[in-house]
C-alpha positions, 0 to 999 in steps of 0.5 A, a space after each residue: 438074225 439076216 444077212 445084209 450088204 451096204 455099199 456106200 459111195 463117199 467124196 474122194 477129196 476125203 483123206 485115206 483115215 476120213 475114209 478108214 473113219 467112216 468105215 471104222 464107225 459103220 463096222 461099230 455099229 454093227 458090233 456093238 448090236 451084236 452083228 457079224 461082218 463077214 468082208 469089208 472092202 475099199 472098193 477104190 475111186 470110180 467114176 459115177 455115172 452121174 453127178 451126185 451132188 456136184 461130183 464126178 467121182 466117188 470112192 466106193 467101199 463095201 460091207 457084208 455083215 449079218 444082223 438084226 433090222 435095227 443095224 441097217 436102220 442106225 447105220 443108214 441114219 449115220 450115213 444120212 446124217 453125214 455130208 462126206 456120204 454121197 450115196 449108200 444102199 442096203 441090201 438084204 441076202 437070202 436066208 437067215 443065218 447064225 452067229 456060228 455059221 457067220 463066224 465060220 465063214 469068216 475065218 474060211 475066208 481069212 484062212 483063203 485070204 492068208 494062203 493067196 498072200 502065201 503063194 504071191 509071195 513064193 510066185 515073185 520070190 520064184 519070179 526073181 531067182 528064174 533068168 530070163 532065156 534068149 535076151 539078157 534085157 528083163 522085161 524084154 520078149 524075145 522076137 524071132 522071123 519066121 521065114 515065109 515063102 512070100 519072103 524067100 521069091 523075089 518080085 521080079 520071078 
């Protein structure tokens, strides 16, 4: 089993459901052929460096997975057929991996994501409980002018 990363750019005029459908189709190709998905992310809409099929913007998504070469061939075949996909690139990462190692990596990543969600929720609730010092208007910093030597002297002296 080898490790692969695929980055695809789809048209920006697609609905959220269409983008999810393309990602789900790619994920199902991987899982049906006994591959393991480590990470699947939507990177969002970005400006393209150059026009592709008369499009100036594209919606990027990323999938990190482990599997055989047949998975790569099938995913790329589907991307070539689909008119909604502007560009895609598959990269082989170094070293072979095992299914157990990939599943352990996925579990560790999920634990980290859960911890981050809990910490951000705790920080948000702690910030709501604190009262701002000084100015009673929230979100506005308090500035105090320091008196310097130049401010205290007059011009005529």
